[in-house]
C-alpha positions as a LaTeX table, in Angstrom:
\begin{tabular}{lrrr}
\hline
Residue & $x$ (\AA) & $y$ (\AA) & $z$ (\AA) \\
\hline
Met1 & 3.58 & $-9.81$ & $-10.51$ \\
Ile2 & 0.06 & $-9.87$ & $-9.11$ \\
Val3 & $-0.66$ & $-7.68$ & $-6.06$ \\
Tyr4 & $-3.80$ & $-6.60$ & $-4.24$ \\
Arg5 & $-5.41$ & $-3.62$ & $-2.60$ \\
Leu6 & $-8.68$ & $-3.03$ & $-0.81$ \\
Ser7 & $-10.48$ & 0.16 & $-1.66$ \\
Arg8 & $-13.88$ & 1.71 & $-1.22$ \\
Lys9 & $-16.02$ & 1.06 & $-4.30$ \\
Leu10 & $-15.91$ & 4.72 & $-5.36$ \\
Tyr11 & $-12.11$ & 4.59 & $-5.68$ \\
Cys12 & $-11.53$ & 0.98 & $-6.75$ \\
Asn13 & $-10.52$ & 1.95 & $-10.29$ \\
Asp14 & $-8.25$ & 4.79 & $-9.18$ \\
Leu15 & $-4.55$ & 3.95 & $-9.26$ \\
Ser16 & $-3.38$ & 7.56 & $-8.94$ \\
Gly17 & $-2.17$ & 7.32 & $-5.34$ \\
Lys18 & $-4.28$ & 10.39 & $-4.55$ \\
Gly19 & $-5.63$ & 8.93 & $-1.28$ \\
Ala20 & $-2.10$ & 8.43 & 0.04 \\
Glu21 & $-1.18$ & 11.88 & $-1.22$ \\
Leu22 & $-4.00$ & 13.46 & 0.77 \\
Ala23 & $-3.55$ & 11.46 & 3.97 \\
Gly24 & 0.09 & 10.46 & 4.03 \\
Gly25 & 1.13 & 7.03 & 5.27 \\
Arg26 & 3.96 & 5.02 & 6.69 \\
Trp27 & 5.92 & 5.29 & 3.44 \\
Asn28 & 4.88 & 8.73 & 2.18 \\
Ser29 & 4.29 & 12.23 & 3.48 \\
Lys30 & 1.16 & 14.21 & 2.77 \\
Gly31 & 1.53 & 15.71 & $-0.67$ \\
Thr32 & 3.36 & 12.70 & $-2.15$ \\
Ala33 & 1.23 & 10.35 & $-4.27$ \\
Val34 & 2.02 & 6.64 & $-4.09$ \\
Leu35 & $-0.05$ & 3.52 & $-4.79$ \\
Tyr36 & 0.00 & 1.06 & $-1.87$ \\
Thr37 & $-0.51$ & $-2.62$ & $-2.72$ \\
Ser38 & 0.09 & $-5.87$ & $-0.83$ \\
Glu39 & 1.44 & $-9.27$ & $-1.73$ \\
Ser40 & $-1.72$ & $-11.05$ & $-0.56$ \\
Ile41 & $-5.41$ & $-10.53$ & 0.09 \\
Ala42 & $-4.84$ & $-11.47$ & 3.74 \\
Leu43 & $-2.24$ & $-8.74$ & 4.19 \\
Cys44 & $-4.58$ & $-6.18$ & 2.59 \\
Thr45 & $-7.24$ & $-7.19$ & 5.09 \\
Val46 & $-4.94$ & $-6.72$ & 8.08 \\
Glu47 & $-3.67$ & $-3.39$ & 6.73 \\
Ile48 & $-7.26$ & $-2.09$ & 6.62 \\
Ala49 & $-8.17$ & $-3.62$ & 10.00 \\
Val50 & $-5.35$ & $-1.87$ & 11.87 \\
His51 & $-6.60$ & 1.50 & 10.68 \\
Met52 & $-10.27$ & 1.00 & 11.62 \\
Pro53 & $-11.68$ & 1.76 & 15.07 \\
Leu54 & $-12.81$ & $-1.35$ & 16.94 \\
Gly55 & $-16.47$ & $-2.14$ & 16.48 \\
Ile56 & $-16.70$ & $-0.61$ & 13.00 \\
Val57 & $-16.80$ & $-3.12$ & 10.16 \\
Pro58 & $-15.65$ & $-1.53$ & 6.89 \\
Lys59 & $-18.39$ & $-1.53$ & 4.27 \\
Asp60 & $-18.53$ & $-0.90$ & 0.54 \\
Tyr61 & $-15.01$ & $-2.20$ & $-0.11$ \\
His62 & $-13.75$ & $-3.83$ & $-3.27$ \\
Leu63 & $-10.79$ & $-6.11$ & $-3.76$ \\
Val64 & $-8.62$ & $-4.83$ & $-6.60$ \\
Thr65 & $-6.32$ & $-7.31$ & $-8.31$ \\
Ile66 & $-3.45$ & $-5.45$ & $-9.94$ \\
Glu67 & $-0.72$ & $-6.54$ & $-12.31$ \\
Leu68 & 2.71 & $-4.96$ & $-11.93$ \\
Pro69 & 4.92 & $-5.52$ & $-14.98$ \\
Asp70 & 7.33 & $-8.41$ & $-14.51$ \\
Asp71 & 10.16 & $-6.32$ & $-15.94$ \\
Ala72 & 9.47 & $-3.36$ & $-13.63$ \\
Ser73 & 12.43 & $-1.71$ & $-11.98$ \\
Met74 & 12.17 & $-2.39$ & $-8.25$ \\
Asp75 & 14.01 & $-1.27$ & $-5.17$ \\
Val76 & 13.86 & $-3.40$ & $-2.03$ \\
Ile77 & 13.91 & $-2.01$ & 1.50 \\
Glu78 & 15.15 & $-4.67$ & 3.90 \\
Glu79 & 13.94 & $-4.56$ & 7.48 \\
Lys80 & 17.48 & $-5.11$ & 8.77 \\
Asn81 & 18.45 & $-1.76$ & 7.23 \\
Leu82 & 15.66 & 0.18 & 8.94 \\
Pro83 & 15.91 & 1.82 & 12.36 \\
Thr84 & 14.20 & $-0.02$ & 15.22 \\
Ala85 & 11.39 & 2.56 & 15.39 \\
Trp86 & 10.31 & 2.06 & 11.76 \\
Lys87 & 7.12 & 0.24 & 12.83 \\
Ser88 & 6.07 & 2.95 & 15.28 \\
Phe89 & 2.64 & 4.52 & 15.30 \\
Pro90 & 2.19 & 7.27 & 14.44 \\
His91 & 4.42 & 6.74 & 11.43 \\
Ala92 & 8.10 & 7.50 & 11.74 \\
Asn93 & 9.47 & 10.31 & 9.59 \\
Val94 & 12.33 & 8.06 & 8.54 \\
Thr95 & 10.05 & 5.73 & 6.54 \\
Gln96 & 8.19 & 8.65 & 5.01 \\
Lys97 & 11.48 & 10.16 & 3.87 \\
Ile98 & 12.46 & 6.84 & 2.27 \\
Gly99 & 9.17 & 6.68 & 0.37 \\
Asp100 & 9.21 & 10.35 & $-0.62$ \\
Thr101 & 12.75 & 10.00 & $-1.98$ \\
Tyr102 & 11.71 & 6.88 & $-3.95$ \\
Val103 & 8.82 & 8.79 & $-5.55$ \\
Leu104 & 10.77 & 11.96 & $-6.32$ \\
Asp105 & 13.79 & 10.12 & $-7.75$ \\
Glu106 & 11.53 & 8.28 & $-10.26$ \\
Lys107 & 14.31 & 5.67 & $-10.56$ \\
His108 & 12.14 & 2.62 & $-9.77$ \\
Leu109 & 8.52 & 1.86 & $-10.58$ \\
Ile110 & 8.14 & $-0.38$ & $-7.52$ \\
Leu111 & 9.35 & $-0.12$ & $-3.92$ \\
Asn112 & 9.19 & $-3.40$ & $-2.00$ \\
Val113 & 8.78 & $-2.64$ & 1.72 \\
Pro114 & 8.27 & $-4.86$ & 4.76 \\
Ser115 & 4.83 & $-4.82$ & 6.33 \\
Ala116 & 4.68 & $-3.23$ & 9.77 \\
Thr117 & 1.55 & $-5.24$ & 10.59 \\
Val118 & 2.46 & $-8.81$ & 9.60 \\
Gln119 & 6.03 & $-9.90$ & 10.14 \\
Gly120 & 7.68 & $-11.51$ & 7.12 \\
Thr121 & 5.24 & $-10.08$ & 4.55 \\
Phe122 & 5.60 & $-7.27$ & 2.05 \\
Asn123 & 3.81 & $-4.35$ & 0.51 \\
Tyr124 & 4.60 & $-3.03$ & $-2.93$ \\
Leu125 & 4.41 & 0.69 & $-3.59$ \\
Ala126 & 3.99 & 1.87 & $-7.17$ \\
Asn127 & 5.21 & 5.30 & $-8.18$ \\
Pro128 & 2.62 & 7.23 & $-10.24$ \\
Arg129 & 5.38 & 9.61 & $-11.39$ \\
His130 & 7.49 & 6.84 & $-12.94$ \\
Pro131 & 7.53 & 6.73 & $-16.79$ \\
Asp132 & 6.38 & 3.07 & $-16.75$ \\
Phe133 & 3.44 & 3.62 & $-14.41$ \\
His134 & 1.05 & 3.26 & $-17.36$ \\
Lys135 & 1.99 & $-0.46$ & $-17.38$ \\
Val136 & 0.39 & $-0.96$ & $-13.95$ \\
Arg137 & $-3.08$ & $-2.30$ & $-14.64$ \\
Ile138 & $-6.17$ & $-3.49$ & $-12.90$ \\
Leu139 & $-7.04$ & $-7.09$ & $-13.75$ \\
Lys140 & $-10.34$ & $-7.14$ & $-11.86$ \\
Thr141 & $-12.33$ & $-5.62$ & $-9.05$ \\
Glu142 & $-14.90$ & $-7.42$ & $-6.95$ \\
Pro143 & $-16.94$ & $-6.67$ & $-3.84$ \\
Phe144 & $-15.18$ & $-7.65$ & $-0.62$ \\
Ala145 & $-16.81$ & $-8.49$ & 2.71 \\
Phe146 & $-14.69$ & $-8.33$ & 5.84 \\
Asp147 & $-15.09$ & $-10.98$ & 8.53 \\
Lys148 & $-16.80$ & $-9.15$ & 11.41 \\
Arg149 & $-14.71$ & $-11.00$ & 13.99 \\
Leu150 & $-11.72$ & $-8.84$ & 13.02 \\
Phe151 & $-13.49$ & $-5.76$ & 14.32 \\
Ile152 & $-15.34$ & $-6.95$ & 17.43 \\
Lys153 & $-14.32$ & $-5.47$ & 20.76 \\
\hline
\end{tabular}
């Protein structure tokens, strides 16, 4: 399976999940490393845009094309099974607990989760602690320019 992520150039070859570990996110608490990826380039773009202050166009980003092994063990979180507040901002503890449990259990390499930003789309989290994580590989990286209209007030 091919997935995507947008990353600053300095970190574009880093699949460790360290950024998520330091900051935390919707699907992980601070201190839990996880690699966030998206099913499409468009979804990656929106995921970055919702975290940037208006008027600031992200610079020095690279698009990272990643291959997840086709035979990877994957768990799927269905939106219908999540509480109504799962999309809340700031992030709900319930989604962080789901992600933290997924990482610590090391049962699945991939966790398929619904996107909170674009209805009907999905993000794929890869678990750096899983024994098969070494099979996750970067196919290519390339500079990425955001459309300024996404960030205009």
